OpenMM code with the backbone's topology and positions (N, CA, C; nanometers):
from openmm import Vec3, app, unit

residues = "MET LYS LEU ASN ILE GLY CYS GLY GLN ASP LEU ARG SER GLY TRP LEU ASN VAL ASP SER ARG GLN LEU TYR PRO ASP SER ASP GLU PHE MET CYS CYS ASP LEU LEU SER LEU ASP GLY ARG ILE ALA ASP GLU ALA ALA ASP GLU ILE ALA ALA MET ASP VAL LEU GLU HIS VAL GLY TRP ARG GLU VAL ASP ALA VAL LEU VAL VAL LEU THR ARG LYS LEU ARG PRO GLY GLY LEU LEU PHE VAL GLN ALA PRO ASP LEU GLU HIS ILE ALA ALA ASP PHE LEU SER GLY SER LEU ASN HIS TYR ALA ALA GLN ARG TYR LEU TYR GLY ASP GLN GLY TYR PRO GLU ASN THR HIS ARG ASN VAL TRP SER THR ALA GLU ALA ALA ARG ARG LEU GLU MET VAL GLY LEU LYS VAL GLU ARG VAL GLU ARG ILE ASN TYR ASN ILE ARG ALA TRP GLY ARG LYS GLN LEU".split()
positions = [
    Vec3(0.9072, 0.0839, 1.6137),
    Vec3(0.9160, -0.0017, 1.4972),
    Vec3(0.8580, 0.0712, 1.3764),
    Vec3(0.9218, 0.0506, 1.2636),
    Vec3(0.8717, 0.0998, 1.1360),
    Vec3(0.8547, -0.0202, 1.0444),
    Vec3(0.7410, -0.0255, 0.9735),
    Vec3(0.7109, -0.1369, 0.8840),
    Vec3(0.7106, -0.0902, 0.7397),
    Vec3(0.7818, -0.1623, 0.6555),
    Vec3(0.7824, -0.1387, 0.5114),
    Vec3(0.7099, -0.2575, 0.4480),
    Vec3(0.5806, -0.2400, 0.4242),
    Vec3(0.4936, -0.3483, 0.3792),
    Vec3(0.5044, -0.3652, 0.2279),
    Vec3(0.5229, -0.4887, 0.1817),
    Vec3(0.5375, -0.5148, 0.0385),
    Vec3(0.6670, -0.4571, -0.0136),
    Vec3(0.7745, -0.4778, 0.0602),
    Vec3(0.9008, -0.4085, 0.0341),
    Vec3(0.9648, -0.4434, -0.0997),
    Vec3(0.9490, -0.5665, -0.1473),
    Vec3(1.0201, -0.6058, -0.2692),
    Vec3(1.1688, -0.5847, -0.2522),
    Vec3(1.2308, -0.5120, -0.3435),
    Vec3(1.3748, -0.4842, -0.3389),
    Vec3(1.4088, -0.3630, -0.2521),
    Vec3(1.3065, -0.2919, -0.2013),
    Vec3(1.3257, -0.1689, -0.1228),
    Vec3(1.3477, -0.2023, 0.0250),
    Vec3(1.4642, -0.2580, 0.0568),
    Vec3(1.4971, -0.2893, 0.1961),
    Vec3(1.5430, -0.1620, 0.2663),
    Vec3(1.4706, -0.1221, 0.3689),
    Vec3(1.5036, -0.0008, 0.4427),
    Vec3(1.5736, -0.0383, 0.5728),
    Vec3(1.6886, 0.0191, 0.5949),
    Vec3(1.7637, -0.0054, 0.7172),
    Vec3(1.6869, 0.0508, 0.8367),
    Vec3(1.6799, -0.0269, 0.9440),
    Vec3(1.6095, 0.0166, 1.0633),
    Vec3(1.4599, -0.0086, 1.0597),
    Vec3(1.4100, -0.0645, 0.9504),
    Vec3(1.2681, -0.0970, 0.9362),
    Vec3(1.2534, -0.2494, 0.9368),
    Vec3(1.1325, -0.2958, 0.9687),
    Vec3(1.0990, -0.4349, 0.9427),
    Vec3(1.0376, -0.4367, 0.8035),
    Vec3(1.1088, -0.4949, 0.7098),
    Vec3(1.0666, -0.5032, 0.5706),
    Vec3(0.9877, -0.6320, 0.5529),
    Vec3(0.8677, -0.6207, 0.4979),
    Vec3(0.7766, -0.7344, 0.4871),
    Vec3(0.7386, -0.7543, 0.3409),
    Vec3(0.7457, -0.8793, 0.2946),
    Vec3(0.7009, -0.9113, 0.1593),
    Vec3(0.6410, -1.0517, 0.1612),
    Vec3(0.5466, -1.0760, 0.0715),
    Vec3(0.4833, -1.2080, 0.0647),
    Vec3(0.5749, -1.3112, -0.0006),
    Vec3(0.6807, -1.2639, -0.0649),
    Vec3(0.7771, -1.3551, -0.1272),
    Vec3(0.9010, -1.3671, -0.0398),
    Vec3(0.9555, -1.4846, -0.0313),
    Vec3(1.0759, -1.5088, 0.0489),
    Vec3(1.1969, -1.4581, -0.0285),
    Vec3(1.2107, -1.3255, -0.0365),
    Vec3(1.3190, -1.2638, -0.1125),
    Vec3(1.4514, -1.2675, -0.0378),
    Vec3(1.4447, -1.2732, 0.0942),
    Vec3(1.5622, -1.2717, 0.1806),
    Vec3(1.5346, -1.3673, 0.2968),
    Vec3(1.6376, -1.4086, 0.3671),
    Vec3(1.6136, -1.4909, 0.4870),
    Vec3(1.5407, -1.4081, 0.5934),
    Vec3(1.4512, -1.4709, 0.6694),
    Vec3(1.3855, -1.4002, 0.7785),
    Vec3(1.4903, -1.3538, 0.8786),
    Vec3(1.4736, -1.2315, 0.9287),
    Vec3(1.5703, -1.1712, 1.0208),
    Vec3(1.4993, -1.0595, 1.0966),
    Vec3(1.5764, -0.9803, 1.1703),
    Vec3(1.5201, -0.8639, 1.2400),
    Vec3(1.4749, -0.7571, 1.1416),
    Vec3(1.5248, -0.7635, 1.0174),
    Vec3(1.4908, -0.6607, 0.9191),
    Vec3(1.4070, -0.7118, 0.8023),
    Vec3(1.3791, -0.8417, 0.7957),
    Vec3(1.2939, -0.8941, 0.6890),
    Vec3(1.2056, -1.0057, 0.7420),
    Vec3(1.0780, -0.9995, 0.7007),
    Vec3(0.9830, -1.1052, 0.7351),
    Vec3(0.9006, -1.1393, 0.6117),
    Vec3(0.8949, -1.2669, 0.5791),
    Vec3(0.8091, -1.3141, 0.4711),
    Vec3(0.6699, -1.3354, 0.5298),
    Vec3(0.5738, -1.2583, 0.4801),
    Vec3(0.4385, -1.2649, 0.5353),
    Vec3(0.3402, -1.2049, 0.4356),
    Vec3(0.2323, -1.2748, 0.4109),
    Vec3(0.1237, -1.2243, 0.3282),
    Vec3(0.0488, -1.1165, 0.4074),
    Vec3(0.0011, -1.0145, 0.3395),
    Vec3(-0.0724, -0.9066, 0.4069),
    Vec3(-0.1906, -0.9586, 0.4879),
    Vec3(-0.2568, -1.0596, 0.4377),
    Vec3(-0.3742, -1.1109, 0.5064),
    Vec3(-0.3370, -1.1901, 0.6318),
    Vec3(-0.2081, -1.2243, 0.6475),
    Vec3(-0.1604, -1.2963, 0.7663),
    Vec3(-0.0863, -1.2055, 0.8628),
    Vec3(-0.0740, -1.0790, 0.8307),
    Vec3(0.0042, -0.9850, 0.9113),
    Vec3(-0.0506, -0.9718, 1.0530),
    Vec3(-0.1809, -0.9841, 1.0686),
    Vec3(-0.2437, -0.9617, 1.1982),
    Vec3(-0.1871, -1.0531, 1.3057),
    Vec3(-0.1574, -1.1761, 1.2745),
    Vec3(-0.1034, -1.2682, 1.3732),
    Vec3(0.0463, -1.2585, 1.3929),
    Vec3(0.1135, -1.1750, 1.3134),
    Vec3(0.2602, -1.1694, 1.3157),
    Vec3(0.3172, -1.0421, 1.3781),
    Vec3(0.2385, -0.9347, 1.3788),
    Vec3(0.2834, -0.8053, 1.4326),
    Vec3(0.1852, -0.7653, 1.5425),
    Vec3(0.2371, -0.7240, 1.6564),
    Vec3(0.1511, -0.6836, 1.7677),
    Vec3(0.0756, -0.5547, 1.7356),
    Vec3(-0.0440, -0.5422, 1.7900),
    Vec3(-0.1204, -0.4176, 1.7763),
    Vec3(-0.0426, -0.3035, 1.8423),
    Vec3(-0.0534, -0.1854, 1.7831),
    Vec3(0.0094, -0.0619, 1.8314),
    Vec3(0.1613, -0.0746, 1.8457),
    Vec3(0.2245, -0.1522, 1.7584),
    Vec3(0.3692, -0.1725, 1.7633),
    Vec3(0.4454, -0.0783, 1.6709),
    Vec3(0.3783, -0.0190, 1.5732),
    Vec3(0.4489, 0.0571, 1.4693),
    Vec3(0.4277, 0.2076, 1.4830),
    Vec3(0.5388, 0.2800, 1.4718),
    Vec3(0.5322, 0.4258, 1.4668),
    Vec3(0.4983, 0.4727, 1.3257),
    Vec3(0.5379, 0.3938, 1.2275),
    Vec3(0.5175, 0.4307, 1.0877),
    Vec3(0.5031, 0.3044, 1.0038),
    Vec3(0.4131, 0.3112, 0.9070),
    Vec3(0.3962, 0.2021, 0.8116),
    Vec3(0.3974, 0.2616, 0.6715),
    Vec3(0.4849, 0.2088, 0.5873),
    Vec3(0.4887, 0.2459, 0.4458),
    Vec3(0.4297, 0.1290, 0.3671),
    Vec3(0.3276, 0.1574, 0.2892),
    Vec3(0.2650, 0.0567, 0.2033),
    Vec3(0.2697, 0.1106, 0.0607),
    Vec3(0.3874, 0.1038, 0.0015),
    Vec3(0.4091, 0.1584, -0.1319),
    Vec3(0.3919, 0.0489, -0.2367),
    Vec3(0.3011, 0.0745, -0.3291),
    Vec3(0.2822, -0.0153, -0.4432),
    Vec3(0.2499, -0.1573, -0.3988),
    Vec3(0.1673, -0.1720, -0.2952),
    Vec3(0.1325, -0.3047, -0.2460),
    Vec3(-0.0179, -0.3244, -0.2286),
    Vec3(-0.0909, -0.2243, -0.1818),
    Vec3(-0.2334, -0.2454, -0.1512),
    Vec3(-0.3166, -0.2735, -0.2755),
    Vec3(-0.2713, -0.2301, -0.3919),
    Vec3(-0.3441, -0.2596, -0.5156),
    Vec3(-0.3375, -0.4077, -0.5517),
    Vec3(-0.2492, -0.4828, -0.4862),
    Vec3(-0.2373, -0.6265, -0.5112),
    Vec3(-0.3345, -0.7087, -0.4276),
    Vec3(-0.4045, -0.6429, -0.3365),
    Vec3(-0.5044, -0.7079, -0.2516),
    Vec3(-0.6389, -0.6997, -0.3228),
    Vec3(-0.7184, -0.8039, -0.3158),
    Vec3(-0.8496, -0.8033, -0.3790),
    Vec3(-0.9363, -0.6871, -0.3311),
    Vec3(-1.0200, -0.6335, -0.4188),
    Vec3(-1.1005, -0.5164, -0.3833),
    Vec3(-1.1951, -0.5461, -0.2679),
    Vec3(-1.2324, -0.6706, -0.2488),
    Vec3(-1.3188, -0.7055, -0.1358),
    Vec3(-1.2416, -0.7128, -0.0043),
    Vec3(-1.1086, -0.7183, -0.0099),
    Vec3(-1.0257, -0.7371, 0.1092),
    Vec3(-0.9452, -0.6151, 0.1492),
    Vec3(-0.9323, -0.5158, 0.0606),
    Vec3(-0.8405, -0.4046, 0.0869),
    Vec3(-0.8817, -0.3249, 0.2106),
    Vec3(-1.0096, -0.3037, 0.2330),
    Vec3(-1.0507, -0.2279, 0.3515),
    Vec3(-1.0174, -0.3041, 0.4793),
    Vec3(-1.0335, -0.4351, 0.4789),
    Vec3(-0.9985, -0.5163, 0.5956),
    Vec3(-0.8485, -0.5097, 0.6221),
    Vec3(-0.7671, -0.5090, 0.5180),
    Vec3(-0.6224, -0.4972, 0.5350),
    Vec3(-0.5885, -0.3612, 0.5952),
    Vec3(-0.6560, -0.2564, 0.5512),
    Vec3(-0.6323, -0.1234, 0.6086),
    Vec3(-0.6699, -0.1190, 0.7569),
    Vec3(-0.7751, -0.1893, 0.7955),
    Vec3(-0.8127, -0.1978, 0.9369),
    Vec3(-0.6985, -0.2621, 1.0158),
    Vec3(-0.6434, -0.3705, 0.9641),
    Vec3(-0.5322, -0.4384, 1.0314),
    Vec3(-0.4112, -0.3456, 1.0413),
    Vec3(-0.3749, -0.2788, 0.9317),
    Vec3(-0.2592, -0.1884, 0.9344),
    Vec3(-0.2796, -0.0775, 1.0366),
    Vec3(-0.4000, -0.0244, 1.0441),
    Vec3(-0.4292, 0.0814, 1.1405),
    Vec3(-0.4145, 0.0310, 1.2838),
    Vec3(-0.4581, -0.0912, 1.3089),
    Vec3(-0.4415, -0.1496, 1.4437),
    Vec3(-0.2945, -0.1645, 1.4798),
    Vec3(-0.2088, -0.1853, 1.3824),
    Vec3(-0.0663, -0.2032, 1.4087),
    Vec3(0.0015, -0.0717, 1.4448),
    Vec3(-0.0604, 0.0417, 1.4099),
    Vec3(-0.0039, 0.1735, 1.4406),
    Vec3(-0.0255, 0.2107, 1.5860),
    Vec3(0.0763, 0.2712, 1.6459),
    Vec3(0.0605, 0.3327, 1.7778),
    Vec3(-0.0227, 0.4601, 1.7604),
    Vec3(-0.0881, 0.5064, 1.8664),
    Vec3(-0.1530, 0.6377, 1.8571),
    Vec3(-0.0501, 0.7427, 1.8146),
    Vec3(-0.0851, 0.8224, 1.7175),
    Vec3(0.0068, 0.9211, 1.6604),
    Vec3(0.0891, 0.8660, 1.5452),
    Vec3(0.0791, 0.7344, 1.5195),
    Vec3(0.1555, 0.6714, 1.4123),
    Vec3(0.1035, 0.7099, 1.2740),
    Vec3(0.1895, 0.6970, 1.1746),
    Vec3(0.1597, 0.7418, 1.0385),
    Vec3(0.1575, 0.6242, 0.9410),
    Vec3(0.0526, 0.6198, 0.8589),
    Vec3(0.0438, 0.5242, 0.7481),
    Vec3(0.0618, 0.6009, 0.6181),
    Vec3(0.1550, 0.5547, 0.5354),
    Vec3(0.1775, 0.6115, 0.4026),
    Vec3(0.1414, 0.5057, 0.2993),
    Vec3(0.0576, 0.5440, 0.2053),
    Vec3(0.0111, 0.4528, 0.1014),
    Vec3(0.0448, 0.5125, -0.0350),
    Vec3(0.0909, 0.4277, -0.1270),
    Vec3(0.1055, 0.4669, -0.2673),
    Vec3(0.0427, 0.3582, -0.3527),
    Vec3(-0.0440, 0.3995, -0.4449),
    Vec3(-0.1133, 0.3056, -0.5334),
    Vec3(-0.1414, 0.3755, -0.6669),
    Vec3(-0.1633, 0.2973, -0.7733),
    Vec3(-0.1917, 0.3576, -0.9040),
    Vec3(-0.3163, 0.4465, -0.9020),
    Vec3(-0.3097, 0.5540, -0.9775),
    Vec3(-0.4147, 0.6567, -0.9847),
    Vec3(-0.5065, 0.6294, -1.1041),
    Vec3(-0.6195, 0.5669, -1.0787),
    Vec3(-0.7150, 0.5320, -1.1843),
    Vec3(-0.7555, 0.6527, -1.2678),
    Vec3(-0.7868, 0.7646, -1.2035),
    Vec3(-0.8343, 0.8825, -1.2771),
    Vec3(-0.7286, 0.9353, -1.3734),
    Vec3(-0.6043, 0.9451, -1.3281),
    Vec3(-0.4979, 0.9973, -1.4139),
    Vec3(-0.4681, 0.9013, -1.5293),
    Vec3(-0.4646, 0.7727, -1.4994),
    Vec3(-0.4393, 0.6722, -1.6034),
    Vec3(-0.5499, 0.6774, -1.7082),
    Vec3(-0.6754, 0.6775, -1.6638),
    Vec3(-0.7894, 0.6791, -1.7564),
    Vec3(-0.7926, 0.8071, -1.8390),
    Vec3(-0.7704, 0.9217, -1.7748),
    Vec3(-0.7738, 1.0492, -1.8474),
    Vec3(-0.6654, 1.0537, -1.9544),
    Vec3(-0.5439, 1.0120, -1.9214),
    Vec3(-0.4365, 1.0160, -2.0202),
    Vec3(-0.4571, 0.9124, -2.1301),
    Vec3(-0.5147, 0.7985, -2.0967),
    Vec3(-0.5460, 0.6991, -2.1994),
    Vec3(-0.6507, 0.7550, -2.2954),
    Vec3(-0.7573, 0.8130, -2.2408),
    Vec3(-0.8641, 0.8665, -2.3258),
    Vec3(-0.8178, 0.9848, -2.4103),
    Vec3(-0.7223, 1.0627, -2.3608),
    Vec3(-0.6717, 1.1772, -2.4375),
    Vec3(-0.5688, 1.1343, -2.5433),
    Vec3(-0.5225, 1.0099, -2.5350),
    Vec3(-0.4239, 0.9611, -2.6305),
    Vec3(-0.2801, 0.9814, -2.5870),
    Vec3(-0.2575, 1.0388, -2.4696),
    Vec3(-0.1199, 1.0619, -2.4256),
    Vec3(-0.0601, 0.9415, -2.3515),
    Vec3(-0.1419, 0.8380, -2.3282),
    Vec3(-0.0939, 0.7140, -2.2682),
    Vec3(-0.1451, 0.6000, -2.3553),
    Vec3(-0.0517, 0.5194, -2.4077),
    Vec3(-0.0951, 0.4131, -2.4987),
    Vec3(-0.1615, 0.2979, -2.4228),
    Vec3(-0.2243, 0.2107, -2.4968),
    Vec3(-0.3001, 0.0993, -2.4395),
    Vec3(-0.2122, 0.0105, -2.3513),
    Vec3(-0.0950, -0.0258, -2.4014),
    Vec3(-0.0069, -0.1144, -2.3263),
    Vec3(0.0317, -0.0536, -2.1917),
    Vec3(0.0714, 0.0741, -2.1925),
    Vec3(0.1133, 0.1409, -2.0685),
    Vec3(-0.0037, 0.1519, -1.9706),
    Vec3(-0.1210, 0.1894, -2.0201),
    Vec3(-0.2390, 0.1998, -1.9322),
    Vec3(-0.2720, 0.0642, -1.8710),
    Vec3(-0.2673, -0.0377, -1.9518),
    Vec3(-0.2959, -0.1736, -1.9042),
    Vec3(-0.1958, -0.2159, -1.7964),
    Vec3(-0.0689, -0.1853, -1.8156),
    Vec3(0.0348, -0.2199, -1.7183),
    Vec3(0.0133, -0.1460, -1.5866),
    Vec3(-0.0196, -0.0163, -1.5935),
    Vec3(-0.0462, 0.0590, -1.4706),
    Vec3(-0.1685, 0.0036, -1.3975),
    Vec3(-0.2714, -0.0311, -1.4715),
    Vec3(-0.3964, -0.0775, -1.4090),
    Vec3(-0.3889, -0.2200, -1.3563),
    Vec3(-0.3221, -0.3086, -1.4288),
    Vec3(-0.3252, -0.4510, -1.3941),
    Vec3(-0.1929, -0.5069, -1.3439),
    Vec3(-0.0895, -0.4235, -1.3350),
    Vec3(0.0396, -0.4677, -1.2856),
    Vec3(0.1254, -0.5282, -1.3958),
    Vec3(0.2525, -0.5468, -1.3637),
    Vec3(0.3461, -0.6041, -1.4614),
    Vec3(0.3199, -0.7516, -1.4875),
    Vec3(0.2674, -0.8217, -1.3889),
    Vec3(0.2330, -0.9634, -1.3983),
    Vec3(0.3531, -1.0500, -1.4352),
    Vec3(0.4731, -1.0075, -1.3918),
    Vec3(0.5938, -1.0856, -1.4157),
    Vec3(0.6077, -1.2037, -1.3208),
    Vec3(0.5308, -1.2037, -1.2133),
    Vec3(0.5232, -1.3147, -1.1178),
    Vec3(0.3821, -1.3106, -1.0584),
    Vec3(0.3337, -1.4194, -1.0038),
    Vec3(0.1917, -1.4289, -0.9660),
    Vec3(0.1407, -1.3170, -0.8748),
    Vec3(0.2214, -1.2710, -0.7806),
    Vec3(0.1749, -1.1677, -0.6875),
    Vec3(0.1692, -1.0286, -0.7495),
    Vec3(0.2248, -1.0106, -0.8667),
    Vec3(0.2319, -0.8775, -0.9277),
    Vec3(0.1153, -0.8514, -1.0221),
    Vec3(-0.0046, -0.8722, -0.9698),
    Vec3(-0.1285, -0.8441, -1.0422),
    Vec3(-0.2117, -0.7496, -0.9579),
    Vec3(-0.2596, -0.6410, -1.0181),
    Vec3(-0.3418, -0.5440, -0.9450),
    Vec3(-0.4853, -0.5933, -0.9374),
    Vec3(-0.5453, -0.5751, -0.8174),
    Vec3(-0.6786, -0.6296, -0.7934),
    Vec3(-0.7775, -0.5265, -0.7408),
    Vec3(-0.7343, -0.4001, -0.7273),
    Vec3(-0.8264, -0.2926, -0.6916),
    Vec3(-0.7689, -0.1621, -0.7436),
    Vec3(-0.8507, -0.0589, -0.7482),
    Vec3(-0.8079, 0.0701, -0.8031),
    Vec3(-0.8264, 0.1799, -0.6987),
    Vec3(-0.7514, 0.2878, -0.7172),
    Vec3(-0.7508, 0.4001, -0.6252),
    Vec3(-0.7732, 0.5309, -0.7007),
    Vec3(-0.8207, 0.6299, -0.6306),
    Vec3(-0.8307, 0.7679, -0.6770),
    Vec3(-0.8020, 0.8558, -0.5558),
    Vec3(-0.7892, 0.9852, -0.5753),
    Vec3(-0.7628, 1.0715, -0.4601),
    Vec3(-0.8790, 1.0650, -0.3612),
    Vec3(-1.0021, 1.0698, -0.4113),
    Vec3(-1.1187, 1.0634, -0.3218),
    Vec3(-1.1268, 0.9281, -0.2512),
    Vec3(-1.0975, 0.8208, -0.3232),
    Vec3(-1.1044, 0.6876, -0.2633),
    Vec3(-0.9945, 0.6684, -0.1596),
    Vec3(-0.8762, 0.7227, -0.1828),
    Vec3(-0.7680, 0.7132, -0.0842),
    Vec3(-0.8090, 0.7826, 0.0450),
    Vec3(-0.8630, 0.9027, 0.0343),
    Vec3(-0.9080, 0.9758, 0.1538),
    Vec3(-1.0211, 0.9007, 0.2231),
    Vec3(-1.1168, 0.8500, 0.1464),
    Vec3(-1.2297, 0.7770, 0.2048),
    Vec3(-1.1804, 0.6540, 0.2798),
    Vec3(-1.0899, 0.5804, 0.2191),
    Vec3(-1.0409, 0.4573, 0.2818),
    Vec3(-0.9650, 0.4859, 0.4112),
    Vec3(-0.8800, 0.5881, 0.4115),
    Vec3(-0.8057, 0.6199, 0.5329),
    Vec3(-0.8996, 0.6702, 0.6430),
    Vec3(-0.9943, 0.7542, 0.6065),
    Vec3(-1.0912, 0.8028, 0.7055),
    Vec3(-1.1781, 0.6895, 0.7580),
    Vec3(-1.2158, 0.5971, 0.6713),
    Vec3(-1.3015, 0.4851, 0.7094),
    Vec3(-1.2377, 0.4003, 0.8196),
    Vec3(-1.1043, 0.3891, 0.8208),
    Vec3(-1.0375, 0.3099, 0.9243),
    Vec3(-0.9970, 0.3956, 1.0439),
    Vec3(-1.0416, 0.5206, 1.0465),
    Vec3(-1.0195, 0.6062, 1.1624),
    Vec3(-0.8929, 0.6882, 1.1602),
    Vec3(-0.8278, 0.6984, 1.0451),
    Vec3(-0.7073, 0.7801, 1.0360),
    Vec3(-0.7439, 0.9228, 0.9975),
    Vec3(-0.6679, 1.0189, 1.0485),
    Vec3(-0.6838, 1.1582, 1.0077),
    Vec3(-0.5975, 1.1779, 0.8836),
    Vec3(-0.6602, 1.2117, 0.7735),
    Vec3(-0.5876, 1.2296, 0.6477),
    Vec3(-0.5062, 1.3580, 0.6556),
    Vec3(-0.3761, 1.3440, 0.6401),
    Vec3(-0.2880, 1.4605, 0.6424),
    Vec3(-0.2649, 1.5170, 0.5037),
    Vec3(-0.2591, 1.4275, 0.4051),
    Vec3(-0.2309, 1.4738, 0.2687),
    Vec3(-0.2632, 1.3627, 0.1709),
    Vec3(-0.3159, 1.4019, 0.0551),
    Vec3(-0.3343, 1.3113, -0.0581),
    Vec3(-0.2846, 1.3866, -0.1800),
    Vec3(-0.1988, 1.3230, -0.2578),
    Vec3(-0.1445, 1.3908, -0.3753),
    Vec3(-0.1251, 1.2922, -0.4896),
    Vec3(-0.1095, 1.3491, -0.6070),
    Vec3(-0.0809, 1.2709, -0.7265),
    Vec3(0.0653, 1.2901, -0.7639),
    Vec3(0.1328, 1.1785, -0.7884),
    Vec3(0.2714, 1.1803, -0.8366),
    Vec3(0.2750, 1.0870, -0.9565),
    Vec3(0.2976, 1.1424, -1.0745),
    Vec3(0.2961, 1.0654, -1.1983),
    Vec3(0.1646, 0.9881, -1.2066),
    Vec3(0.1678, 0.8588, -1.2145),
    Vec3(0.0439, 0.7801, -1.2244),
    Vec3(0.0103, 0.7121, -1.0911),
    Vec3(0.0513, 0.7747, -0.9815),
    Vec3(0.0243, 0.7194, -0.8491),
    Vec3(-0.0494, 0.8190, -0.7603),
    Vec3(-0.1244, 0.7635, -0.6664),
    Vec3(-0.1820, 0.8382, -0.5551),
    Vec3(-0.0894, 0.8145, -0.4369),
    Vec3(-0.0591, 0.9187, -0.3636),
    Vec3(0.0114, 0.9065, -0.2372),
    Vec3(-0.0777, 0.9668, -0.1293),
    Vec3(-0.0931, 0.8936, -0.0196),
    Vec3(-0.1797, 0.9409, 0.0882),
    Vec3(-0.1151, 0.9115, 0.2227),
    Vec3(-0.1292, 1.0063, 0.3160),
    Vec3(-0.0772, 0.9929, 0.4501),
    Vec3(-0.1922, 1.0072, 0.5486),
    Vec3(-0.2014, 0.9130, 0.6411),
    Vec3(-0.3036, 0.9182, 0.7446),
    Vec3(-0.2416, 0.8909, 0.8803),
    Vec3(-0.2843, 0.9671, 0.9819),
    Vec3(-0.2282, 0.9535, 1.1159),
    Vec3(-0.3337, 0.9003, 1.2117),
    Vec3(-0.2920, 0.8055, 1.2934),
    Vec3(-0.3812, 0.7493, 1.3958),
    Vec3(-0.3905, 0.8499, 1.5109),
    Vec3(-0.5111, 0.8796, 1.5507),
    Vec3(-0.5343, 0.9795, 1.6538),
    Vec3(-0.4918, 0.9286, 1.7915),
    Vec3(-0.4504, 1.0218, 1.8758),
    Vec3(-0.4072, 0.9891, 2.0131),
    Vec3(-0.5253, 0.9489, 2.0989),
] * unit.nanometer
topology = app.Topology()
chain = topology.addChain("A")
for resn in residues:
    res = topology.addResidue(resn, chain)
    for name in ("N", "CA", "C"):
        topology.addAtom(name, app.Element.getBySymbol(name[0]), res)
């Protein structure tokens, strides 16, 4: 099984696409589920891969580590977690240098806020991404910056 957490419009064929909004009817390829309720809906060690792109920043800063613990439990040994979240350091540096205007920086930091779930509630950096993945017992394979995002890959040990 592969999980695409917080899928939004990014429906991946062959994956279980999960979003907190009922964007599609529940099926073998889509499940409406809040991240904080995922633990009761997906069996432990069921996933070979989990993609959490542009979703973990929507979880409260007091809850994000607990969500990562749950996601890690859902991975099989050897399974891979991929995370993408806004890069606080890059956003702040470009804002302070004047190359990113106030509106754009605010949107990257706090989300588009076009619907209630699209509000950012925690921030990431390269060091914080590595710390968070290591804290839940994943071996960090790579952390990189892409535009105003952090991308991090962590593998569950055998």
